[in-house]
Each structure stands twice: as C-alpha cells, then as structure tokens.
C-alpha positions as CSV (number, residue, x, y, z in Angstrom):
1,M,8.5,78.3,-60.6
2,S,9.5,75.2,-58.7
3,H,7.2,72.3,-58.8
4,V,5.6,71.5,-55.4
5,E,5.1,67.8,-55.0
6,K,2.3,66.4,-52.8
7,D,2.0,63.1,-51.1
8,A,-0.4,61.0,-53.0
9,L,-1.9,59.4,-49.9
10,T,-2.4,62.5,-47.7
11,G,-2.3,65.3,-50.1
12,T,0.3,67.1,-48.0
13,E,3.2,68.9,-49.6
14,T,6.6,67.2,-49.2
15,T,10.0,68.7,-48.4
16,G,11.7,67.0,-51.3
17,H,13.7,64.7,-49.0
18,E,13.4,61.0,-49.6
19,W,15.0,58.0,-47.9
20,D,14.5,54.5,-49.3
21,G,11.3,55.6,-51.1
22,L,9.9,57.3,-48.0
23,K,9.2,61.0,-48.6
24,E,9.2,63.6,-45.8
25,L,6.0,65.5,-45.3
26,N,6.2,69.3,-44.8
27,T,3.9,69.4,-41.8
28,P,4.3,72.7,-39.8
29,L,4.1,72.7,-36.0
30,P,0.8,73.6,-34.5
31,K,0.4,77.3,-33.8
32,W,-0.4,76.8,-30.2
33,W,2.9,74.9,-29.7
34,L,4.9,77.7,-31.4
35,Y,3.2,80.3,-29.1
36,V,4.1,78.3,-26.0
37,F,7.6,77.9,-27.2
38,F,8.1,81.6,-27.8
39,A,6.5,82.4,-24.5
40,C,9.0,80.1,-22.7
41,I,11.9,81.9,-24.4
42,A,10.5,85.3,-23.3
43,F,9.9,83.9,-19.7
44,S,13.5,82.6,-19.5
45,A,14.9,86.0,-20.5
46,V,12.9,87.7,-17.8
47,W,13.9,85.1,-15.3
48,C,17.6,85.6,-16.1
49,V,17.2,89.3,-15.3
50,L,15.2,88.8,-12.0
51,Y,17.0,85.8,-10.5
52,P,20.6,84.4,-10.5
53,A,20.1,82.1,-13.5
54,V,23.3,83.2,-15.2
55,P,26.2,80.9,-14.1
56,L,28.6,83.7,-13.1
57,Q,30.2,84.2,-9.7
58,G,28.3,86.8,-7.7
59,A,25.3,86.8,-10.0
60,T,22.2,87.7,-8.0
61,G,19.6,89.1,-10.4
62,T,17.7,92.3,-9.8
63,T,15.7,90.8,-7.0
64,G,18.8,90.0,-4.9
65,W,17.4,86.6,-4.1
66,T,19.8,83.6,-3.7
67,A,19.2,80.0,-2.6
68,R,22.0,80.3,0.0
69,G,20.4,83.4,1.5
70,A,16.9,81.8,1.5
71,I,18.0,78.6,3.3
72,G,19.4,80.7,6.2
73,G,16.0,82.0,7.1
74,I,14.4,78.5,6.7
75,M,17.1,77.0,8.9
76,A,16.6,79.7,11.6
77,E,12.8,79.0,11.6
78,E,13.4,75.2,12.0
79,R,15.9,75.8,14.8
80,A,13.4,78.0,16.6
81,K,10.8,75.3,16.4
82,Q,13.2,72.7,17.8
83,E,14.7,74.9,20.5
84,P,12.2,74.0,23.3
85,M,12.9,70.3,22.9
86,L,16.7,70.9,22.5
87,A,16.7,73.0,25.7
88,R,15.1,70.1,27.6
89,L,17.7,67.7,26.1
90,R,20.6,70.0,27.1
91,A,19.3,70.3,30.7
92,A,18.8,66.5,31.2
93,T,21.4,63.8,31.6
94,P,21.4,60.8,29.2
95,A,19.9,58.7,32.0
96,Q,17.0,61.1,32.5
97,I,16.5,61.3,28.7
98,A,16.4,57.5,28.5
99,A,13.8,57.3,31.3
100,D,11.4,59.9,29.6
101,P,9.5,58.3,26.7
102,E,9.1,61.6,24.9
103,L,12.7,62.7,25.2
104,R,14.0,59.2,24.4
105,G,11.9,59.0,21.2
106,Y,13.2,62.4,20.1
107,A,16.8,61.5,21.1
108,L,16.8,58.2,19.2
109,A,15.4,59.8,16.0
110,G,17.8,62.7,16.2
111,G,20.7,60.5,17.3
112,R,20.3,58.3,14.3
113,G,20.9,61.2,11.9
114,I,23.7,62.6,14.0
115,F,25.4,59.2,14.1
116,A,25.1,58.8,10.3
117,N,26.6,62.2,9.6
118,N,29.4,62.1,12.1
119,C,30.2,58.6,13.4
120,A,29.2,56.0,10.7
121,G,32.4,56.7,8.7
122,C,34.5,55.1,11.4
123,H,32.1,52.9,13.4
124,G,29.9,51.7,10.5
125,A,26.3,52.5,9.7
126,G,25.0,50.1,12.4
127,G,27.8,50.7,14.9
128,Q,29.5,47.4,14.0
129,G,32.9,49.0,14.0
130,A,35.9,47.9,11.9
131,Q,39.2,46.3,12.6
132,G,42.1,48.7,12.8
133,G,41.0,50.9,15.7
134,F,37.3,51.4,15.3
135,P,35.4,49.6,18.1
136,S,32.0,48.0,17.7
137,L,29.3,49.9,19.6
138,A,26.8,47.1,19.3
139,D,28.4,44.5,21.6
140,D,29.0,44.4,25.3
141,D,32.7,44.9,25.2
142,W,33.6,48.4,26.2
143,I,37.2,49.7,26.8
144,W,36.0,52.8,28.8
145,G,32.6,51.6,29.9
146,G,29.2,51.2,28.2
147,S,26.9,53.1,30.6
148,L,25.1,56.1,29.4
149,A,27.4,58.4,31.5
150,A,30.5,56.7,30.2
151,I,29.4,56.8,26.6
152,Q,28.5,60.5,26.9
153,A,32.0,61.3,28.4
154,T,33.7,59.4,25.6
155,I,31.7,61.3,22.9
156,Q,32.1,64.6,24.6
157,H,35.9,64.5,25.2
158,G,37.2,61.9,22.8
159,I,40.2,59.7,23.1
160,R,43.9,60.6,22.9
161,N,43.3,63.8,21.1
162,T,45.1,67.1,21.5
163,E,42.1,69.4,21.5
164,D,40.5,68.4,24.8
165,A,42.3,68.4,28.1
166,D,39.8,65.9,29.5
167,A,40.1,63.4,26.6
168,R,40.4,59.8,27.7
169,T,44.0,58.9,27.6
170,S,45.8,55.5,27.9
171,M,49.2,54.8,26.7
172,M,50.6,51.3,26.3
173,P,54.4,51.0,26.2
174,R,56.2,50.0,23.0
175,F,57.8,47.1,24.7
176,L,60.0,46.0,21.8
177,A,60.6,49.4,20.2
178,D,61.6,50.9,23.6
179,G,63.8,48.0,24.6
180,V,61.7,46.9,27.5
181,L,61.3,43.4,26.1
182,N,63.3,41.4,23.5
183,V,61.9,39.5,20.6
184,A,61.7,36.2,22.4
185,Q,59.9,37.8,25.4
186,V,57.4,39.4,23.1
187,N,56.7,36.1,21.4
188,D,56.3,34.4,24.8
189,V,53.9,37.0,26.1
190,A,51.9,36.8,22.9
191,E,51.5,33.1,23.4
192,F,50.3,33.7,27.0
193,V,47.7,36.2,25.8
194,L,46.5,33.6,23.3
195,Q,46.3,31.2,26.2
196,L,44.1,33.6,28.1
197,G,41.5,32.9,25.4
198,S,42.3,29.2,25.2
199,R,44.1,29.7,21.8
200,A,47.8,29.1,22.7
201,T,49.8,27.2,20.1
202,D,53.0,26.8,22.2
203,P,52.4,25.8,25.8
204,A,56.0,26.1,26.8
205,A,56.2,29.7,25.4
206,A,52.9,30.6,27.0
207,Q,54.3,29.4,30.4
208,R,57.3,31.6,30.0
209,G,55.1,34.4,28.8
210,A,53.1,34.2,32.1
211,T,56.1,35.6,33.9
212,V,56.6,38.3,31.4
213,F,52.9,39.2,31.6
214,A,53.0,39.3,35.4
215,E,56.0,41.7,35.4
216,N,54.8,44.0,32.7
217,C,51.1,43.8,31.9
218,V,49.2,42.9,35.0
219,A,49.1,46.5,36.3
220,C,46.8,47.5,33.5
221,H,45.2,44.4,32.1
222,G,44.7,42.6,35.4
223,E,46.0,39.2,36.6
224,Q,43.6,37.3,34.5
225,G,43.6,39.7,31.5
226,Q,40.2,41.0,32.5
227,G,41.1,44.6,31.6
228,N,40.6,47.9,33.4
229,R,38.1,50.4,32.2
230,E,39.5,53.1,34.5
231,L,42.8,52.9,32.6
232,G,41.3,52.1,29.2
233,A,43.0,48.7,29.2
234,P,41.0,46.2,27.1
235,R,40.0,42.7,28.2
236,L,42.2,40.0,26.7
237,T,40.1,37.0,27.6
238,D,37.4,37.2,24.9
239,Q,37.4,37.1,21.1
240,V,36.8,40.8,20.7
241,W,39.9,42.5,19.4
242,L,40.2,46.1,18.2
243,Y,43.3,45.5,16.1
244,G,43.1,41.8,15.5
245,G,43.5,38.8,17.9
246,D,45.8,36.6,15.8
247,K,49.3,36.1,17.1
248,A,50.9,38.4,14.5
249,S,48.5,41.3,15.5
250,I,49.2,40.7,19.2
251,V,52.9,40.7,18.6
252,R,52.5,44.0,16.7
253,S,50.5,45.5,19.5
254,V,53.0,44.4,22.2
255,S,56.0,45.5,20.2
256,Y,54.9,48.9,19.0
257,A,51.7,49.7,20.9
258,R,48.5,51.2,19.4
259,A,47.3,54.7,19.8
260,G,43.9,55.3,18.1
261,V,42.5,58.8,18.3
262,M,38.8,59.9,18.6
263,P,38.0,63.6,18.3
264,S,36.3,65.6,21.0
265,W,32.7,66.2,19.8
266,A,31.9,68.8,22.5
267,G,33.3,71.5,20.3
268,R,31.6,70.2,17.1
269,L,28.2,69.2,18.4
270,D,25.7,71.0,20.6
271,A,25.3,69.6,24.1
272,A,21.8,68.4,23.2
273,M,23.2,66.6,20.2
274,V,25.9,64.9,22.4
275,N,23.2,63.7,24.8
276,M,21.0,62.4,21.9
277,L,24.0,60.6,20.4
278,A,24.9,59.0,23.8
279,V,21.3,57.7,24.1
280,Y,21.4,56.4,20.5
281,V,24.7,54.6,20.8
282,H,23.6,53.1,24.1
283,A,20.5,51.7,22.3
284,L,22.5,50.1,19.5
285,G,22.6,46.9,21.5
286,G,25.8,47.0,23.6
287,G,24.9,49.7,26.2
288,E,25.0,48.7,29.8
C-alpha cells in the first residue's frame, strides 16, 4: 500500500508533487462547482441540437431559427415604425423640411448616419473634403450651387456618371493633350490664373496668359475667373482648389483636364434619405 503523505500545517493530503520545497495539496473541487460544470456541458449539447451552434454551412438546428432570419423581422418592424415620418420626408422638399422644426430635427439626425455610411469615405467625416477631387461641403465655395435644391439635385443625380441621364456634366478641354494650346501657352495661362488670385510669379507670362484665357477660358470661367455654376465651372479667384492651386497643379488641369465622378444616389437611397442628406449637408456650414 502506498504511503499517503499529509501536509503538516493543514492536514490535507498532498499529490506528491513538490517544487522548491512547496508541496501541492490534493484539494478536490467543491461538489456544487462540479454539478454546475456538468450541467453546462449538458446544456451546451442540447443547445447545439436546438440552435445553429455548430459552425457548418446551412446548420439551422431543430428549431429552424437563425440570426439572419430573425433580424429580417426586426428590421421590418422598425421600418414600419419609421414609415409615417419617412412618408412626410418624401413628400416634402428640402426647403420645407428645413422650415419644419420636427422634420428638420429628424432629417439632421438621420442625415448624419446616412452621410457617415455613404459620403464620409470621400468627403470626410465632417464634410471637409480632400484634395484630389473631393470637394469640401463645409465652406461657401460650390461648383454647382449650395442651395438646398442644388444640393439635393447633386446628390440625387451625381456628377459625370454613366448611370443617370440627368447627372451634372461639365467637360473641360484637354488643352495640351488635344493640341489646342502649346506648352508655352499653358504656362502663360497658368500664370494668369495665379494672377487672378494675386499669386502670379511671372508678370510678363501672366500678361500673355490673359490673351490665352480670353480666347479659351472666359466662356466657362467668366472674364474675371468668377466661375459659372450653370456649367459647373469653378471659381478661380479664391484659394479653394479641388485639385490643388499651385502652378504645377494648374498646369496639369489645363493640360489634361479633370473629370471627377460622383455616383447617382437616387438609385441607392430612398427619396426620403436623399432629402435628409440634402438638409444635413446644407447644415454642415457651407449651405446657402
């Protein structure tokens, strides 16, 4: 018979394991803990049979319940609750929504979420935009207009896309690439554009560029570079530039043009969501 050793201090049997003079006590788990442990095992076995707990494709369990199926009903209930307000938002114009405190509050709250999910990736979380074709929505510089109606039209139809026949469209010629201007003329007109914002570095080139500008650019950008929202021609007299306002960027724009694309959201978002988004974007700080 093997000798059972007991701890001298506690009188508890030891397991025979010892580390650096410390002996391991053979202390069994409390019975209540063992009962709970075994009950959990049994419960998990029953759960695997009833619900899709087994990580296999198509596993549903004997109840037929799935999270995907359950969320459909929940979403339908939520849409039914929101439908009366959404119907009012669909029937109203953005201007009418902005004038109604209840509709405006709902539109701003909903528009914030819609913007975060669909627009922030390009225009930034606060609508600050990004250089490279993503305009700021928080200033007062608008290529196509910053009124509620203009913003709604831009969101609804987009810009230069192929999916919406009513998309806003403007096309600047590729003056150098298409042989309309030569390198010297492009340089001169770039200097003139810089001069419009009091930033010219070569007065003689800017003077020559004034003639080039008058012959090729005035029809869209205006005699003073004030732009034309009807044509989508940006203003050239301020310090707000979609693709950069340094000379190299201006030369690039004149030489090869720019053609940023915005999708049409009418086919992606409900009409009520488009209206909410228009009111939210208008309220970011740059709306007119």
